[in-house]
Residue frames as a rotation matrix with the C-alpha (Angstrom) as fourth column:
UNK 1
0.572 0.820 -0.012 0.02
0.820 -0.572 0.019 -0.01
0.008 -0.021 -1.000 0.03
UNK 2
-0.383 -0.763 0.521 1.49
0.744 -0.589 -0.316 3.34
0.548 0.267 0.793 -1.01
UNK 3
-0.052 0.276 -0.960 1.39
0.834 -0.517 -0.194 6.42
-0.550 -0.810 -0.203 1.12
UNK 4
0.724 0.193 0.662 0.60
0.510 -0.796 -0.325 9.96
0.464 0.573 -0.675 0.16
UNK 5
-0.169 -0.848 -0.502 3.62
0.976 -0.215 0.035 12.18
-0.138 -0.484 0.864 0.62
UNK 6
0.886 0.441 0.144 3.65
0.451 -0.891 -0.047 15.91
0.107 0.106 -0.989 1.24
UNK 7
-0.492 -0.870 0.047 6.27
0.786 -0.466 -0.405 18.58
0.374 -0.162 0.913 0.96
UNK 8
0.686 0.708 -0.167 5.52
0.700 -0.579 0.418 21.60
0.199 -0.403 -0.893 3.08
UNK 9
-0.462 -0.747 0.478 6.83
0.418 -0.659 -0.625 25.03
0.782 -0.089 0.617 3.93
UNK 10
0.409 0.461 -0.787 6.41
0.910 -0.147 0.387 26.51
0.063 -0.875 -0.480 7.38
UNK 11
0.153 -0.352 0.923 6.78
-0.029 -0.936 -0.352 30.16
0.988 0.027 -0.153 8.32
UNK 12
-0.218 -0.331 -0.918 8.56
0.904 0.285 -0.318 30.41
0.367 -0.900 0.237 11.66
UNK 13
0.609 0.487 -0.627 7.91
0.758 -0.590 0.278 33.03
-0.234 -0.644 -0.728 14.30
UNK 14
-0.027 -0.718 -0.695 11.06
0.258 -0.677 0.689 34.90
-0.966 -0.160 0.204 13.27
UNK 15
0.494 0.392 -0.776 9.82
-0.578 -0.519 -0.630 35.07
-0.650 0.760 -0.029 9.63
UNK 16
-0.612 -0.747 -0.259 12.18
-0.718 0.388 0.578 32.40
-0.332 0.540 -0.774 8.24
UNK 17
0.495 0.734 -0.465 10.89
-0.859 0.494 -0.135 29.51
0.131 0.466 0.875 6.08
UNK 18
-0.482 -0.552 0.680 11.43
-0.612 0.768 0.190 25.84
-0.627 -0.325 -0.708 6.74
UNK 19
0.144 0.459 -0.876 10.82
-0.933 0.357 0.033 23.13
0.329 0.813 0.480 4.13
UNK 20
-0.598 -0.356 0.718 10.15
-0.621 0.773 -0.134 19.42
-0.507 -0.526 -0.683 4.93
UNK 21
-0.382 0.435 -0.816 8.54
-0.610 0.545 0.576 16.17
0.694 0.717 0.057 3.77
UNK 22
-0.764 0.196 0.615 6.09
-0.479 0.466 -0.744 13.90
-0.433 -0.863 -0.262 5.59
UNK 23
-0.824 0.551 -0.131 3.28
0.316 0.640 0.700 11.40
0.469 0.536 -0.702 5.15
UNK 24
0.163 0.875 -0.456 1.04
0.955 -0.025 0.294 13.06
0.246 -0.484 -0.840 7.74
UNK 25
-0.299 -0.316 0.900 0.96
0.378 -0.905 -0.192 16.86
0.876 0.283 0.391 7.36
UNK 26
0.573 0.581 0.578 -1.21
-0.273 -0.530 0.803 17.71
0.773 -0.618 -0.144 10.37
UNK 27
0.883 -0.272 -0.383 0.86
0.470 0.522 0.712 15.51
0.006 -0.808 0.589 12.72
UNK 28
-0.018 -0.984 0.178 4.13
0.963 -0.065 -0.261 16.91
0.269 0.167 0.949 11.45
UNK 29
-0.137 -0.029 0.990 3.05
0.060 -0.998 -0.021 20.55
0.989 0.056 0.138 11.86
UNK 30
0.858 0.489 0.154 1.90
-0.176 -0.002 0.984 19.68
0.482 -0.872 0.084 15.35
UNK 31
0.611 -0.726 -0.317 5.26
0.792 0.555 0.256 18.14
-0.010 -0.407 0.913 16.11
UNK 32
-0.247 -0.728 0.639 7.04
0.683 -0.599 -0.419 21.25
0.688 0.333 0.645 14.91
UNK 33
-0.034 0.314 0.949 4.91
-0.302 -0.908 0.290 23.40
0.953 -0.277 0.126 17.20
UNK 34
0.604 0.561 0.567 4.46
-0.683 -0.002 0.730 21.18
0.411 -0.828 0.382 20.30
UNK 35
0.967 -0.162 0.194 7.03
0.023 0.820 0.572 18.48
-0.252 -0.548 0.797 20.76
UNK 36
0.167 -0.985 -0.040 10.66
-0.466 -0.115 0.877 17.55
-0.869 -0.127 -0.479 20.74
UNK 37
0.091 -0.071 0.993 10.02
0.651 0.759 -0.005 15.59
-0.754 0.647 0.115 17.51
UNK 38
0.975 0.221 -0.032 10.03
0.133 -0.690 -0.711 18.86
-0.180 0.689 -0.702 15.52
UNK 39
0.444 -0.851 0.282 13.12
0.628 0.072 -0.775 19.84
0.639 0.521 0.566 13.74
UNK 40
-0.126 -0.607 -0.784 15.87
0.946 -0.311 0.088 21.49
-0.297 -0.731 0.614 15.86
UNK 41
-0.858 -0.252 0.447 15.57
0.430 -0.829 0.358 24.55
0.280 0.499 0.820 13.53
UNK 42
-0.185 0.887 0.422 11.86
0.038 -0.423 0.905 25.06
0.982 0.184 0.044 14.27
UNK 43
0.152 0.232 -0.961 12.04
0.885 0.401 0.237 24.26
0.440 -0.886 -0.145 17.97
UNK 44
-0.435 -0.400 -0.807 13.58
0.759 -0.645 -0.089 27.59
-0.485 -0.651 0.584 18.78
UNK 45
-0.995 0.094 -0.044 11.40
-0.101 -0.777 0.622 29.49
0.024 0.623 0.782 16.21
UNK 46
-0.473 0.873 -0.117 7.94
0.851 0.487 0.195 28.59
0.228 -0.007 -0.974 17.46
UNK 47
0.193 0.647 0.737 5.15
0.041 0.746 -0.665 28.97
-0.980 0.159 0.118 16.68
UNK 48
-0.907 -0.421 -0.006 5.27
-0.029 0.049 0.998 27.81
-0.420 0.906 -0.057 13.07
UNK 49
0.127 0.968 -0.217 2.53
-0.414 -0.147 -0.898 28.21
-0.901 0.204 0.382 10.53
UNK 50
-0.318 -0.151 0.936 1.92
0.649 0.685 0.332 26.01
-0.691 0.713 -0.120 7.48
UNK 51
-0.074 0.210 -0.975 2.03
-0.354 -0.920 -0.171 28.26
-0.932 0.332 0.142 4.41
UNK 52
0.130 0.056 -0.990 2.38
-0.990 0.070 -0.126 25.87
0.062 0.996 0.065 1.54
UNK 53
-0.201 -0.233 0.951 2.11
-0.321 0.933 0.160 22.17
-0.925 -0.273 -0.263 0.65
UNK 54
-0.072 0.180 -0.981 2.14
-0.974 0.199 0.108 19.85
0.214 0.963 0.161 -2.33
UNK 55
0.445 0.303 0.843 1.06
-0.524 0.851 -0.030 16.17
-0.726 -0.429 0.538 -2.54
UNK 56
-0.218 -0.530 -0.820 2.99
-0.951 0.306 0.055 13.34
0.222 0.791 -0.570 -4.20
UNK 57
0.773 0.570 -0.278 2.47
-0.533 0.822 0.202 9.59
0.344 -0.008 0.939 -4.65
UNK 58
0.644 -0.584 -0.494 5.96
0.565 0.799 -0.208 8.53
0.516 -0.145 0.844 -3.75
UNK 59
0.710 -0.466 -0.527 8.63
0.365 -0.397 0.842 9.51
-0.602 -0.791 -0.112 -1.22
UNK 60
-0.226 -0.900 0.373 11.25
0.829 0.023 0.559 9.78
-0.512 0.436 0.740 -3.94
UNK 61
-0.110 0.281 0.953 9.31
0.782 -0.568 0.258 12.28
0.614 0.774 -0.157 -5.96
UNK 62
0.901 0.433 -0.035 8.47
0.344 -0.660 0.668 14.32
0.266 -0.613 -0.744 -2.84
UNK 63
0.470 -0.798 -0.379 12.17
0.511 -0.104 0.853 14.36
-0.720 -0.594 0.359 -1.81
UNK 64
-0.378 -0.542 0.751 13.24
0.925 -0.244 0.290 15.53
0.026 0.804 0.594 -5.31
UNK 65
0.296 0.557 0.776 10.77
0.517 -0.777 0.360 18.40
0.803 0.294 -0.518 -5.10
UNK 66
0.912 -0.006 -0.411 11.82
0.384 -0.344 0.857 19.21
-0.146 -0.939 -0.311 -1.57
UNK 67
-0.024 -0.999 -0.022 15.44
0.803 -0.032 0.596 19.45
-0.596 -0.003 0.803 -2.72
UNK 68
-0.260 0.047 0.964 14.38
0.807 -0.538 0.244 21.85
0.530 0.842 0.102 -5.61
UNK 69
0.687 0.627 0.366 12.47
0.338 -0.723 0.603 24.11
0.643 -0.291 -0.709 -3.18
UNK 70
0.720 -0.480 -0.501 15.38
0.532 -0.082 0.843 24.18
-0.446 -0.873 0.196 -0.68
UNK 71
-0.351 -0.889 0.293 17.63
0.881 -0.208 0.424 25.52
-0.316 0.407 0.857 -3.42
UNK 72
0.270 0.516 0.813 15.26
0.752 -0.640 0.157 28.42
0.602 0.569 -0.561 -4.22
UNK 73
-0.802 -0.518 0.298 16.11
0.245 -0.740 -0.626 31.90
0.545 -0.429 0.720 -3.05
UNK 74
-0.713 0.551 -0.434 13.94
0.417 -0.164 -0.894 33.58
-0.564 -0.818 -0.113 -0.43
UNK 75
-0.512 0.511 -0.690 12.29
-0.684 -0.729 -0.033 35.70
-0.520 0.455 0.723 -3.13
UNK 76
-0.642 0.236 -0.730 11.54
-0.514 0.575 0.637 32.61
0.570 0.784 -0.248 -5.23
UNK 77
-0.798 0.350 -0.491 10.07
0.568 0.711 -0.415 30.83
0.204 -0.610 -0.766 -2.20
UNK 78
-0.681 0.551 -0.482 7.96
0.003 -0.657 -0.754 33.89
-0.732 -0.515 0.446 -1.39
UNK 79
-0.485 0.495 -0.721 6.51
-0.874 -0.307 0.377 33.86
-0.035 0.813 0.581 -4.87
UNK 80
-0.749 0.163 -0.642 5.81
-0.020 0.963 0.269 30.10
0.662 0.215 -0.718 -4.61
UNK 81
-0.666 0.468 -0.581 3.83
0.744 0.354 -0.567 30.55
-0.060 -0.810 -0.584 -1.39
UNK 82
0.113 0.784 0.610 2.03
0.810 -0.429 0.401 33.60
0.576 0.449 -0.683 -2.70
UNK 83
0.073 -0.149 -0.986 3.62
0.789 -0.596 0.148 36.28
-0.610 -0.789 0.074 -0.57
């Protein structure tokens, strides 16, 4: 059984953007905001807000897209999320 994969962008409290990949978007955003399971980067920049996501059928496709997004400039990411 295949999972649905998501890439996502969070806006941190300090205005920075964080990009990640997960199979459970709601759970992962909650982890970033409320638990030690969130990324070290976001733990000190709470609260975070989900500002963008895309859905993929495979982990490999999602990870390729995540890598592309992580290479974008701040301005390019802002245009992607509609800022």
